[in-house]
C-alpha positions as CSV (number, residue, x, y, z in Angstrom):
1,M,-126.6,29.2,-31.0
2,K,-127.6,28.9,-34.6
3,R,-125.0,30.1,-37.1
4,Q,-126.1,32.5,-39.7
5,T,-125.6,31.8,-43.4
6,T,-123.1,34.2,-44.9
7,L,-122.6,35.4,-48.4
8,E,-119.4,33.4,-48.6
9,D,-121.4,30.2,-47.8
10,I,-123.9,30.9,-50.6
11,I,-121.2,31.7,-53.1
12,G,-119.3,28.4,-52.2
13,L,-122.5,26.3,-52.5
14,E,-123.3,27.7,-55.9
15,H,-119.7,27.1,-57.0
16,T,-120.1,23.5,-55.9
17,K,-123.4,23.1,-57.8
18,L,-121.9,24.7,-60.9
19,G,-118.9,22.3,-60.8
20,F,-121.2,19.3,-60.4
21,F,-123.4,20.3,-63.3
22,G,-120.4,21.1,-65.4
23,E,-118.9,17.6,-64.7
24,L,-122.3,16.0,-65.4
25,K,-122.6,17.9,-68.7
26,K,-119.1,16.8,-69.7
27,T,-119.9,13.2,-68.8
28,I,-123.1,13.2,-70.8
29,A,-121.3,14.6,-73.8
30,E,-118.6,11.9,-73.5
31,L,-121.3,9.2,-73.2
32,R,-123.1,10.7,-76.2
33,D,-119.9,10.7,-78.2
34,S,-119.1,7.1,-77.1
35,N,-122.6,6.0,-78.1
36,I,-122.3,7.6,-81.5
37,E,-118.9,5.9,-82.0
38,L,-120.4,2.6,-80.8
39,E,-123.3,2.9,-83.2
40,R,-120.9,3.8,-86.0
41,R,-118.8,0.6,-85.2
42,Q,-121.9,-1.5,-85.1
43,R,-123.0,-0.2,-88.5
44,E,-119.5,-0.9,-89.8
45,I,-119.5,-4.5,-88.4
46,K,-123.0,-5.1,-89.8
47,A,-121.9,-3.9,-93.2
48,I,-118.8,-6.2,-93.1
49,L,-120.9,-9.2,-92.0
50,D,-123.6,-8.5,-94.6
51,G,-120.8,-8.1,-97.2
52,I,-119.7,-11.7,-96.5
53,T,-121.3,-13.9,-99.2
54,D,-121.4,-17.0,-97.0
55,V,-124.2,-17.8,-94.6
56,M,-123.2,-16.6,-91.2
57,A,-124.7,-17.0,-87.7
58,V,-123.5,-16.5,-84.1
59,V,-124.7,-19.4,-82.0
60,S,-124.6,-19.9,-78.2
61,F,-123.3,-23.0,-76.4
62,N,-126.8,-24.4,-76.1
63,F,-127.3,-24.1,-80.0
64,T,-129.5,-21.0,-79.8
65,I,-129.1,-18.6,-82.8
66,I,-128.1,-15.1,-81.5
67,S,-127.6,-13.2,-84.7
68,V,-127.4,-13.8,-88.5
69,N,-126.4,-12.0,-91.6
70,H,-128.7,-11.2,-94.5
71,V,-127.4,-14.1,-96.6
72,F,-128.7,-16.4,-93.9
73,S,-132.2,-14.9,-94.2
74,E,-132.1,-15.3,-98.0
75,A,-130.9,-18.9,-97.9
76,F,-133.3,-20.0,-95.2
77,Q,-136.5,-18.1,-96.1
78,R,-138.3,-18.6,-92.9
79,E,-139.4,-16.5,-89.9
80,D,-136.7,-14.7,-87.8
81,P,-134.4,-17.5,-86.6
82,K,-132.9,-15.5,-83.7
83,G,-133.7,-17.2,-80.3
84,K,-134.3,-20.6,-81.9
85,V,-132.0,-23.6,-81.8
86,C,-130.1,-24.2,-85.0
87,Y,-130.9,-27.9,-85.4
88,R,-134.6,-27.1,-85.6
89,V,-134.1,-24.2,-88.0
90,F,-131.7,-26.3,-90.3
91,R,-133.1,-29.8,-90.0
92,N,-136.4,-29.5,-88.1
93,R,-134.9,-31.8,-85.4
94,T,-135.5,-32.0,-81.7
95,S,-131.9,-32.7,-80.8
96,P,-128.5,-31.7,-82.1
97,C,-127.5,-33.2,-85.5
98,P,-125.1,-36.2,-85.6
99,D,-121.5,-35.1,-86.2
100,C,-122.4,-31.5,-85.5
101,P,-119.3,-29.4,-86.0
102,M,-120.2,-27.1,-83.1
103,V,-120.2,-30.2,-80.7
104,I,-116.8,-31.1,-81.9
105,A,-115.5,-27.5,-81.7
106,R,-116.8,-27.3,-78.1
107,E,-115.1,-30.5,-77.1
108,T,-111.8,-29.7,-78.8
109,N,-111.9,-25.9,-78.5
110,R,-110.7,-25.8,-82.1
111,V,-112.2,-24.8,-85.5
112,C,-114.1,-27.7,-87.0
113,R,-115.2,-28.1,-90.7
114,K,-117.8,-30.6,-92.0
115,L,-119.6,-31.2,-95.3
116,A,-123.3,-31.5,-95.2
117,I,-126.2,-31.8,-97.7
118,F,-129.0,-29.2,-97.6
119,S,-132.1,-29.0,-99.7
120,L,-132.4,-25.4,-100.9
121,G,-134.8,-24.2,-103.6
122,G,-135.8,-27.8,-104.3
123,K,-132.3,-29.0,-105.1
124,N,-129.6,-30.7,-103.0
125,H,-126.6,-28.5,-102.2
126,Q,-123.2,-29.5,-100.7
127,V,-122.5,-27.1,-97.9
128,E,-119.2,-26.7,-96.0
129,I,-119.9,-25.8,-92.4
130,T,-117.2,-24.1,-90.3
131,A,-117.7,-23.8,-86.5
132,S,-115.2,-21.4,-84.9
133,P,-115.2,-20.9,-81.1
134,M,-115.5,-17.3,-79.9
135,R,-113.3,-16.8,-76.8
136,W,-113.1,-14.5,-73.9
137,S,-109.8,-12.8,-73.1
138,N,-109.0,-15.7,-70.7
139,G,-109.2,-18.1,-73.7
140,R,-112.5,-19.7,-72.6
141,S,-115.1,-20.2,-75.4
142,Y,-118.6,-18.8,-75.0
143,R,-120.1,-18.8,-78.5
144,F,-119.7,-20.1,-82.0
145,L,-119.3,-18.3,-85.2
146,L,-120.9,-20.5,-87.8
147,L,-120.0,-20.1,-91.5
148,M,-121.8,-22.1,-94.2
149,R,-120.5,-22.0,-97.8
150,D,-122.2,-23.6,-100.8
151,V,-119.5,-25.7,-102.5
152,T,-121.7,-27.6,-104.9
153,R,-120.3,-26.1,-108.0
154,E,-116.7,-26.4,-106.7
155,K,-117.3,-30.1,-106.0
156,E,-118.8,-30.5,-109.5
157,Y,-115.7,-28.9,-111.0
158,Q,-113.4,-31.2,-108.9
159,A,-115.4,-34.2,-110.0
160,R,-115.1,-33.2,-113.6
161,Y,-111.3,-32.7,-113.2
162,Y,-110.8,-36.0,-111.6
163,H,-113.0,-37.7,-114.2
164,A,-111.0,-36.0,-117.0
165,E,-107.7,-37.2,-115.4
166,K,-109.1,-40.7,-115.1
167,M,-110.2,-40.7,-118.7
168,A,-106.8,-39.6,-119.9
169,T,-105.1,-42.4,-117.9
170,I,-107.6,-44.9,-119.3
171,G,-107.0,-43.5,-122.8
172,V,-103.4,-44.4,-122.7
173,L,-104.1,-47.9,-121.3
174,A,-107.0,-48.4,-123.8
175,A,-104.8,-47.5,-126.8
176,G,-102.2,-50.1,-125.8
177,V,-104.8,-52.8,-125.1
178,A,-106.7,-52.1,-128.3
179,H,-103.4,-52.3,-130.3
180,E,-102.4,-55.6,-128.7
181,I,-105.9,-57.1,-129.3
182,N,-106.3,-55.8,-132.8
183,N,-103.2,-57.6,-134.2
184,P,-104.1,-61.2,-133.3
185,L,-107.8,-60.4,-134.0
186,T,-107.0,-59.5,-137.5
187,A,-105.2,-62.8,-138.0
188,V,-108.1,-64.8,-136.5
189,S,-110.7,-63.1,-138.7
190,G,-108.6,-63.3,-141.8
191,F,-107.9,-67.0,-141.4
192,A,-111.6,-67.6,-140.6
193,K,-112.7,-65.9,-143.8
194,G,-110.1,-67.9,-145.7
195,L,-111.5,-71.1,-144.4
196,T,-115.0,-70.0,-145.2
197,R,-114.0,-69.5,-148.9
198,R,-112.5,-73.0,-148.9
199,L,-115.6,-74.7,-147.5
200,S,-116.9,-75.6,-150.9
201,R,-113.6,-77.3,-151.9
202,L,-113.5,-79.1,-148.6
203,E,-117.1,-80.3,-149.2
204,A,-116.2,-81.6,-152.6
205,C,-113.4,-83.8,-151.1
206,L,-115.8,-85.4,-148.6
207,D,-118.0,-88.4,-149.2
208,D,-121.7,-87.7,-149.5
209,T,-122.5,-89.4,-146.2
210,R,-124.6,-88.2,-143.2
211,E,-121.5,-88.0,-141.1
212,S,-119.8,-85.8,-143.7
213,R,-122.8,-83.5,-144.0
214,E,-123.0,-83.1,-140.3
215,L,-119.3,-82.3,-140.2
216,M,-119.6,-79.6,-142.8
217,A,-122.6,-78.1,-141.0
218,D,-120.5,-78.0,-137.8
219,F,-117.6,-76.4,-139.6
220,T,-119.9,-73.8,-141.2
221,E,-121.5,-72.9,-137.9
222,Y,-118.2,-72.7,-136.1
223,L,-116.7,-70.4,-138.7
224,E,-119.8,-68.2,-138.7
225,T,-119.5,-67.9,-134.9
226,I,-115.8,-67.0,-135.1
227,L,-116.5,-64.3,-137.7
228,S,-119.5,-62.8,-135.8
229,E,-117.6,-62.8,-132.5
230,G,-114.6,-61.4,-134.2
231,E,-116.7,-58.5,-135.5
232,R,-118.0,-58.0,-131.9
233,C,-114.5,-57.8,-130.6
234,R,-113.6,-55.4,-133.4
235,D,-116.4,-53.1,-132.3
236,I,-115.2,-53.2,-128.7
237,V,-111.7,-52.4,-129.9
238,H,-113.1,-49.5,-131.9
239,E,-114.9,-48.2,-128.8
240,L,-111.7,-48.6,-126.7
241,L,-109.9,-46.4,-129.2
242,T,-112.3,-43.5,-128.5
243,F,-110.5,-43.2,-125.1
244,S,-107.1,-42.9,-126.7
245,P,-105.6,-39.6,-127.7
246,R,-107.9,-38.3,-130.4
247,K,-106.8,-37.6,-134.0
248,E,-108.3,-34.3,-134.8
249,G,-111.4,-34.8,-136.9
250,V,-112.7,-32.2,-139.4
251,F,-115.1,-29.9,-137.6
252,A,-117.9,-28.8,-139.8
253,P,-121.5,-27.4,-139.4
254,V,-123.8,-30.2,-138.3
255,D,-127.6,-29.7,-138.3
256,L,-129.0,-31.6,-135.3
257,R,-132.5,-31.8,-136.8
258,T,-131.1,-33.5,-140.0
259,L,-128.9,-35.7,-137.9
260,V,-131.9,-36.9,-135.8
261,L,-134.0,-37.6,-138.9
262,E,-131.2,-39.6,-140.6
263,M,-130.6,-41.7,-137.5
264,L,-134.3,-42.5,-137.2
265,K,-134.3,-43.8,-140.8
266,L,-131.4,-46.1,-139.9
267,L,-133.2,-47.3,-136.8
268,R,-136.5,-47.8,-138.6
269,Y,-136.4,-51.6,-138.1
270,Q,-135.7,-51.5,-134.4
271,L,-138.3,-48.8,-133.8
272,N,-141.0,-50.7,-135.7
273,R,-140.5,-54.0,-134.0
274,R,-143.1,-53.0,-131.4
275,T,-146.1,-50.9,-132.3
276,S,-146.4,-49.8,-128.6
277,R,-143.1,-47.9,-128.9
278,L,-143.7,-44.2,-129.6
279,I,-141.2,-41.7,-130.9
280,C,-142.0,-38.0,-130.3
281,L,-139.9,-35.3,-132.0
282,E,-139.7,-31.8,-130.7
283,L,-137.1,-30.4,-133.1
284,D,-136.7,-26.6,-133.0
285,E,-136.1,-25.5,-136.6
286,S,-134.6,-22.2,-135.4
287,V,-131.7,-24.0,-133.7
288,P,-128.5,-23.2,-135.7
289,P,-126.0,-25.9,-136.7
290,V,-123.3,-26.9,-134.3
291,L,-119.6,-27.3,-135.1
292,G,-118.6,-30.9,-134.8
293,V,-117.6,-34.2,-136.3
294,G,-120.8,-35.5,-137.8
295,A,-119.9,-39.2,-137.5
296,E,-119.0,-38.8,-133.8
297,L,-122.2,-36.9,-133.0
298,K,-124.2,-39.7,-134.8
299,Q,-122.5,-42.2,-132.5
300,V,-123.6,-40.3,-129.4
301,L,-127.2,-40.0,-130.6
302,L,-127.2,-43.7,-131.6
303,N,-126.0,-44.7,-128.2
304,L,-128.6,-42.6,-126.4
305,I,-131.5,-43.9,-128.5
306,F,-130.4,-47.5,-128.0
307,N,-130.2,-46.9,-124.3
308,A,-133.7,-45.4,-124.4
309,L,-135.0,-48.4,-126.3
310,E,-133.6,-50.8,-123.8
311,A,-135.1,-48.7,-121.0
312,I,-138.7,-48.8,-122.3
313,R,-138.3,-52.4,-123.5
314,D,-141.5,-53.2,-125.4
315,K,-143.7,-50.3,-124.4
316,G,-143.1,-46.6,-123.8
317,T,-142.3,-43.2,-125.3
318,I,-139.0,-41.7,-126.4
319,T,-138.9,-38.0,-126.9
320,I,-136.0,-36.3,-128.8
321,R,-135.8,-32.6,-128.5
322,T,-133.6,-29.8,-129.7
323,G,-133.4,-26.3,-128.3
324,K,-131.0,-23.6,-127.3
325,T,-130.1,-21.4,-124.3
326,D,-127.9,-18.3,-124.1
327,R,-124.7,-20.5,-124.2
328,W,-125.7,-23.9,-125.5
329,I,-127.4,-25.8,-128.2
330,V,-129.2,-28.7,-126.4
331,L,-130.1,-32.1,-127.7
332,S,-132.3,-34.1,-125.2
333,V,-133.3,-37.8,-125.3
334,R,-136.1,-38.6,-122.8
335,D,-137.6,-42.0,-122.2
336,T,-140.5,-43.3,-120.0
337,G,-138.6,-46.4,-119.0
338,C,-137.4,-48.0,-115.8
339,G,-135.1,-45.1,-114.8
340,I,-131.7,-45.3,-113.1
341,P,-131.1,-45.9,-109.4
342,S,-129.8,-42.7,-107.8
343,D,-126.7,-44.6,-106.5
344,N,-125.7,-45.3,-110.1
345,L,-126.0,-41.7,-111.5
346,D,-122.5,-40.6,-110.4
347,K,-121.0,-43.7,-112.0
348,L,-123.0,-43.7,-115.2
349,F,-120.3,-42.2,-117.4
350,D,-117.4,-44.1,-115.9
351,P,-115.7,-46.5,-118.3
352,F,-116.8,-50.1,-118.1
353,F,-119.6,-49.4,-115.6
354,T,-122.8,-51.2,-116.6
355,T,-125.9,-52.4,-114.9
356,K,-126.4,-55.1,-117.5
357,P,-125.7,-58.8,-116.8
358,V,-122.2,-60.1,-117.6
359,G,-121.8,-60.5,-121.4
360,Q,-124.6,-58.2,-122.3
361,G,-122.9,-54.9,-121.9
362,T,-119.4,-53.5,-122.1
363,G,-120.0,-50.3,-120.1
364,I,-118.2,-48.3,-122.8
365,G,-121.2,-46.7,-124.6
366,L,-122.0,-43.8,-122.3
367,S,-118.3,-43.2,-121.4
368,T,-117.6,-42.9,-125.1
369,C,-120.5,-40.4,-125.4
370,Y,-119.0,-38.4,-122.5
371,N,-115.5,-38.5,-124.1
372,I,-116.8,-37.3,-127.5
373,I,-118.9,-34.5,-126.1
374,R,-116.0,-33.4,-123.9
375,Q,-113.8,-33.3,-127.0
376,H,-116.5,-31.1,-128.6
377,K,-116.2,-28.7,-125.5
378,G,-119.7,-29.6,-124.5
379,E,-121.4,-31.3,-121.6
380,I,-123.6,-34.4,-121.2
381,T,-125.8,-34.8,-118.1
382,V,-128.6,-37.1,-117.0
383,E,-131.8,-36.7,-114.9
384,S,-133.5,-39.9,-113.8
385,V,-136.2,-41.1,-111.5
386,E,-136.7,-44.8,-110.9
387,N,-139.8,-46.3,-112.6
388,L,-140.5,-42.9,-114.3
389,G,-137.7,-42.6,-116.9
390,S,-134.5,-40.8,-117.8
391,T,-133.5,-37.7,-119.7
392,F,-130.0,-37.2,-121.2
393,H,-129.0,-33.7,-122.1
394,V,-126.2,-33.1,-124.6
395,K,-125.0,-29.4,-124.6
396,L,-122.8,-28.1,-127.4
397,P,-121.4,-24.6,-127.6
398,I,-123.2,-22.1,-129.9
399,P,-120.7,-21.3,-132.7
400,A,-119.3,-17.8,-132.7
401,M,-120.4,-15.5,-135.5
402,G,-119.0,-16.8,-138.7
403,E,-117.8,-20.1,-137.4
404,N,-120.6,-22.1,-138.9
405,Q,-120.1,-20.8,-142.4
């Protein structure tokens, strides 16, 4: 017999439905709140990641880029890198890079740092790459957090610091060596000059024979050689002393345009020996005087011009230019000569480094220039391409208002 539905049954069923929909509504509200909180946290994490000034990427174990921050997109201005393998994005390779820090981090399950060279904006940059394994709660790694930081300027500052330390050490050594050489050199030159003055008396005591005349000619030649080589040694000693602790020279306004024109007058003979040598001047008359020791700045310019003459040899162009930036007054000497091998550029201002054959160069000239400009609180740099030429830039601080009076 079929049971009839009572009022109590209907009321109980509606109560159950109401309870179900109430629970469902509550669950939906909780999910909505959780979703809102999740979105808030995602925005917060994204803001933190975008606030990091280093290039950052999350990379899978098979080197696929999963996500990046905005700095990544600015540094590597290409299409969206997500879903692509990092070695193709960074190096356009078909396989992982040699010494990849992620490979090492995967094998050791530890953070790995490596230094690499990247070409960004047409210039080479030194980049420190840090690969950090991202781990599950059980400690197993499943992804990498890749951080890339441009340390080019930091490395340049380190190199300058080490170079300054090296120069200071060499200065102490050079001062001692120069002093020890100068004393006997003075005696040798002095006695050679004394013998030269006595040659006429010696000649009067000798017979007028062929053998005596040959002997006098030999004496004269030997003494002239001693004197000329003594002067050469004296010049080397003088250059060595530029590395020693410097006696404060008198800083005064120096007009670079006047300095250049005066130096070219002095070098007129060397410049006119070959008609195929061309000197171009681009001297900005609006450039204010610099504060410096005129004689020392002349020495720098003389060295740079001589180097340019040697680079172009018998044919080529030397361009001397002055100008200014917001911070610097700039003197540039450019030549169309043989250029400098890239391997030598980092060593160019090192004391005693030279590419000339033994006996033809001391390797002191450019390091002396570096030392002088550093003492003037300036900078000297070089740009060079083999077989196209070199450009040396001397940067000196723009004097503060009233200093160049």
